[in-house]
N, C-alpha and C positions, 0 to 999 in steps of 0.2 A: 380779169376774168374772173377770179376764182368767185367774187358775186355773184354773177351774175349765173356759173351754175351751180350752187346755195339755193340761188330763183324759183331755176327754174327744180332740182329737186324741193323745193318747200311746196312753192305750187304744183305738181305729183305730188303728190303726198297729200295736200287737199283737197285735190279732185277726184284721187281712192278714196281719200271719205266723205264725200257729197256723193260719190258711186257704191257706197258700197265695198261690199268683198270682195276683194284681185281677185284678176285674171285667175289665175289657176288654180284659187278656190273655187270660181263660180264655173271653170269648167270640171275639177275632180267633181261638183256639187251634180251639173248636168250631166257627167257620163254616171255617174252613180244611177242615181233616177233612170233613166236610160238600161242599164246594167240590169236591173234590177224590175225595174217595171214589169207585170204580169206572169214574174212567177209566183207563185203561190205558194209555195211553199217558202223560198227563203223570206217571201210577205209577213207565214207568218210566223218566222225564227224571229227575224227580226221585233213583231210584235212580242211573244214571249220573252226571248234571249237578252233584246236590247231595252225592253220595256216603253219602248215606242212606234211612229209611222215610219214610211217610208224617205218620206223627206224630213227628219228631225234626224234620222239617224247622218241617209247621204249629208244634209248640212255638217254636221259633228264631225263623217269621217274624210271630209275633207275642210273646215278644217285644222283635222288632227297634222294630217296629210302634208299641207304648208306648212305646216309649223318644221316639221322633220324637212330641208330644204332636200340633203339628201335623195329623198323620197320621192319628190315629187316627179317627173319625169320618167322617172321609171310607169309608176302611177297612176298618169297619162297613157304612157304608152302600151300599158299592160292592158287597162280598162275600157280604152278605145278599142285593144285586136276584142275585147272579150263579145263588146258590144257589136264590136261588126260578124263577129261569130252567128253572136245570135238575129240579128239581121240577117243571115245566110241561109235562117232554116227556124225550121220550129224547136230550136234547143233553148232549153231553160240556163241558167248563169254556171250549173257545176256542168253538163255538157257543150256548151260552152269556152271553158275554160278546159275539158277535154281538147276538144278541136284546134283550140288553142296552141295545146300542148302539142299535139301532132305538127301544128305548124309551125313547131319550134325547131323538132326534131326532122322535119324530114328538109328542114334550113330554107323557109316559105319566111319565115320569121327569124329576124338574124339581132333585130333590137337590144332581145334581154332575155334570158336563160328562164330553163325550167324553172330549176331556183327560183327566182329570181320570180318567175309568175306563183311561185306558191307561196315567195311571202308576199307578196299581198292581199291575197288570204288568208296570212297569216296575223296583217295591220284591220284587214274586215272583223276580222275575226277577235281582238284586243277592241277595237272602237268599241261592239258590241260588250264584250261583257265590260268592259270598263263605264258604257252606260248604265248598264243594270245593275254596275253600280251603288252608281248617281245618283239610283231610282227613275234611271228612263231621263236623265238629262244630261248634257254634252258637260263634261269636270271641264272644256277646256272657254 
């Protein structure tokens, strides 16, 4: 029985290697792109602050967050809520964050707190700073 389980785990690892990034990394990368696309000010900030483009930043962001498994679920929930807020109107990233914060305060969102939402913004900023320090390249 144990040998069978090990074989399944080995096969799963091989498939992951063949298909590229792990699912959570792909999900976070896609959410990041969806969140930031079309927000000219944030795109300019990424170019200046991180020294990269949207795809480079989001790939690094996703890789960084999945490296800390304690943050992955929070980021998926929070960024998904912000993407929904952007898609719900003509909001930029910052306005979407404010909208999500109001949803938290009203009890409409109860899967994370305002402090946790703020921490996702801090993580975005940290990735940007680390990329700038590494010359626009993901340090991971």
